[in-house]
N, C-alpha and C positions, 0 to 999 in steps of 0.2 A: 269335332273340329273346332278350332278356336275362332271366336268372333273378333271383330275389330276392337282393340282394347281402348278403354277410356282412361284418361289420366286420373289418378286417385290422390295424388299428393296435394297438399295445400301449401300456399305460399307462406313462408315464415319471414318475420321481420329481422333479416340479417343486414348488417352494415356493409355496403359495397362502395368502394371508392369511386368517385365520379370520373368519367372518361376525360382524358387529357384534351385540352382545347386544340383546335387546328387540324385534327385528323381528317383525312378525306372521307366523305360520305357519298356513296354512289346511289343512284336510283336503283331500287330492287328490280330484278328481272320480272317481266310480266308473267304471272302464274299461267295464263292461258297459252303462252308461247311454248312453255316447257311440256305441256300435256295436251297439245292440239290433236285433233283428229283430222287427218288429211283426206283429200278426195281419193287418194290411192287405196284407202281401205274399203271402198264401196264397190269398185268395179271388178277387181280380179282376185278377191280373197277366196281362200279355201281352207276348210277345216282340216286339221291333222288327225286323221282316223276318227273324226267325230267324237272327240274325247274332251274331258275337262282336266286332264292331267298331261303334263309334259314329263316323260319318264327319263331316267338316266341315259345319257348319250344321244338324246333326241334334240332336234333344233327346230326353230321357226325362221323361215326365210321370208323375204318381203311378200306380204299378202297372205301369209299363213297365220292361223290362229287356233286357239283352244277356247272352249266355251263352257260356262257353268251348266250343270245338269238341268237347271230350271230355264235355261235359255236366255236369261236376262243380261248376263255379263260376259263380255268377250275380251280376251287378251290377244291382241294382234300385233304382229311385227310389221310396221309400216315401211313403205318404200323409202321414206325419208330417213330411216335409221332409228326411229323412235318406237319402242315397244310400249303400247298403250292399253290400259284397261278401260273399256268403254261400256256404257249402258245406252243403247240406242246410238245417238250421235253425241253423247255427253262424255267427255274424258274425265275419269275418276282418279287416275294415277298414271305415271309414266316413268320410264328410265331417264327421261330428259336427255336423250342422245340424238345426234343429228348427222351422223355419217351415213350418207346414202349408200345402200347396199349392205348394211350391217346385218348380222345374223344373231339371233338369240339362241344360246346353247345351255341346256341343262347338263352340266358336265358330270362324269361318273364319280368325281371326287366330292360332289355335293354343292359345287359352286354354280350359281346361275349367272351367266355372263352375256354381255353384248360384245361381239367382236367385229372388227372391221379389218378384213384380211387377216393378218397375224397380230393385230393390235387390239388389246382389250380396252374398251371405252367405258364399260360399267360392269360392276360385279356386286353380288349380294354378300360377298365375303363369308360364305358358309362352307368353304372347302374344309375337308376333314369329316364331313358327313357323307361318307361313301354310300352310294345307292339312293340318295335323296331324290325326291321328285317334287315338281311344282303343281299345285292344284288351284283352279279357279273355283271358288266356293259360291254357294247360293246366297251368301250374306254380303257379297261384293268384295270379299277379301281374297288376296293372293297369298298363299301360304306354301312354304317349302317344308315338307315332312321328311324326316330321316327314315331309314329302313325299318326302324322300330315303331314308326307312326307318331313320333314326337315332333312337334313343330319347332323348327330351328330358325325360322325367319318369317315375317309377314310384311305386307306392303308399307306399313307405317314405321318400319324399323330400319335404321341405318346402322350397320355394324362397324364400329371402330373409327372410321374416317368420314368426315363430311368434307367433300372435295370442293374445288373451285366452282362458284356460282350455284352450289347446292343449297337447298332450302329445307328448313324444318318448319312445317306447318303445324297448326294446332293438332294435338293428339299424336304427333310423330315424335320419335325419340332416337337419340344416338346412344348406342349401347357398347360397352366394352366386350371384347371377345370372350372373356371369362364369365360374362353375364351377371356380374356383381354390381356394376355401376352403370347408371344411365342418366343422360340429359333429357329430361322431358320438356317438350314445348307444350305447356298447359293451355287449355282453352281460355283461361283468364289472362293470358299474355305473359305469364312468368316462365322463364327458362330455369329449370330446377335440376340440380345434380343430386341424385338419390342413390343410396347404398342399400342393396337387398330389398328394394321396393318400398322401404319405409323410413329410412334415416336420411334426412335432408342435410347435405354437406355444404351446399352453396346455392344461391339463386340470384337472378339478375335484378330483382326488386322492381319488376315491371308488371306486377299483377294489377288488375283493374283495367286492363286493355284487351277485352275479348277480341279474338281474331288476329292478334299479333303473331308475327312469324319471324324466324331468324334466317339470315342469309350469310354464308361464307363468301364474301365478295371477291372478285377477281383482283382487287387491289390489296388483298390481305387483311381486310377489316371484317370482323364478325359484327353484324349489325342486327338489332331487333327493331323491326318496324311495326307500327300500329296497322290496323286493318286499312287505314286511310294513307298508309305509307309515310307516316311521320316517324322520325327517328326517336326511339325510346331509350336506347342504350347502345353503346358500341365499345369494342375492345381497344380502340386507339392503336391499331397495329398497322395502319397504312402509312406509306406505300410499301408493300411487300408482296408484289405480284406472285401468285402461285402458292401462297400459304394455305394450309389446310387445318381443320380442327380435328383433333384426335382425342377420343375417350379412352384413356389408358387403363390397363388392368390393375394399376396401383391406386386408382381413385382420383387421379389428377386429370382434368380436362385441359389440354394444351393446344395452342396454335403454334404450328411448326412451319418455318420458312427454310426450305432445304433441310439442313441438319441442325438448325438453330431454333431453340424454343424462344418465342417472342412474347408469349402471354400464357398464363395458367390460372386456374382456380385456387392453386396452392392447397390442394386437398389430398395430396399423396399420403398414403398410409393411414388415412382416417376411416 
């Protein structure tokens, strides 16, 4: 099984144009709010067949969970609509969803989703991996394996689209569907676009700020904050509420507002 990946790319001295003055900068969302453990997880939780795997077609409703074989890590569907990986009372990762009564479903097409009624509020974007299953591993990782046992997603991976108010923390990455291109949020604070795991095409030039993280804000601005929440870089794309960041299969990372591209790394075809 695969372990949580560490960033391997080093920051390169690329020239990046300064962000335009006057763009809106919002306070980043509190990390603890997106991955909180509610009291609802302690009173009426129940294991799903005492397993560490959520198999195709199976779901977790409020209070249900799966747990790693060593008993240390639990992935629970909370009553508040957030699916959270926890160790004891410490939240390690979550879907950052908040629709009370939502259900986590491991679909037969390979997509892991959180649904509220008929509305999908979060997805792993791994559809096309028919028969895939989700495993809670002893190393604190959540991994989706396809029917051939190959990992197609893990908890620090976002596939294709970084949605509104979504965050890339250190060691997390936004990857294209064809798996060729990835935006790595490095531990040194640099956001780096890499081809095939080795060729750097673009970077935010924010290295030297350990613990920095990137936020696709609700105002349409992509912002990199230091660990102390000081702005290090931004895309200057506000106000465009609802814009999202997309890692395309052609190598271009773009911010899209509706059908309009409002920012890009200009790395298509490289």
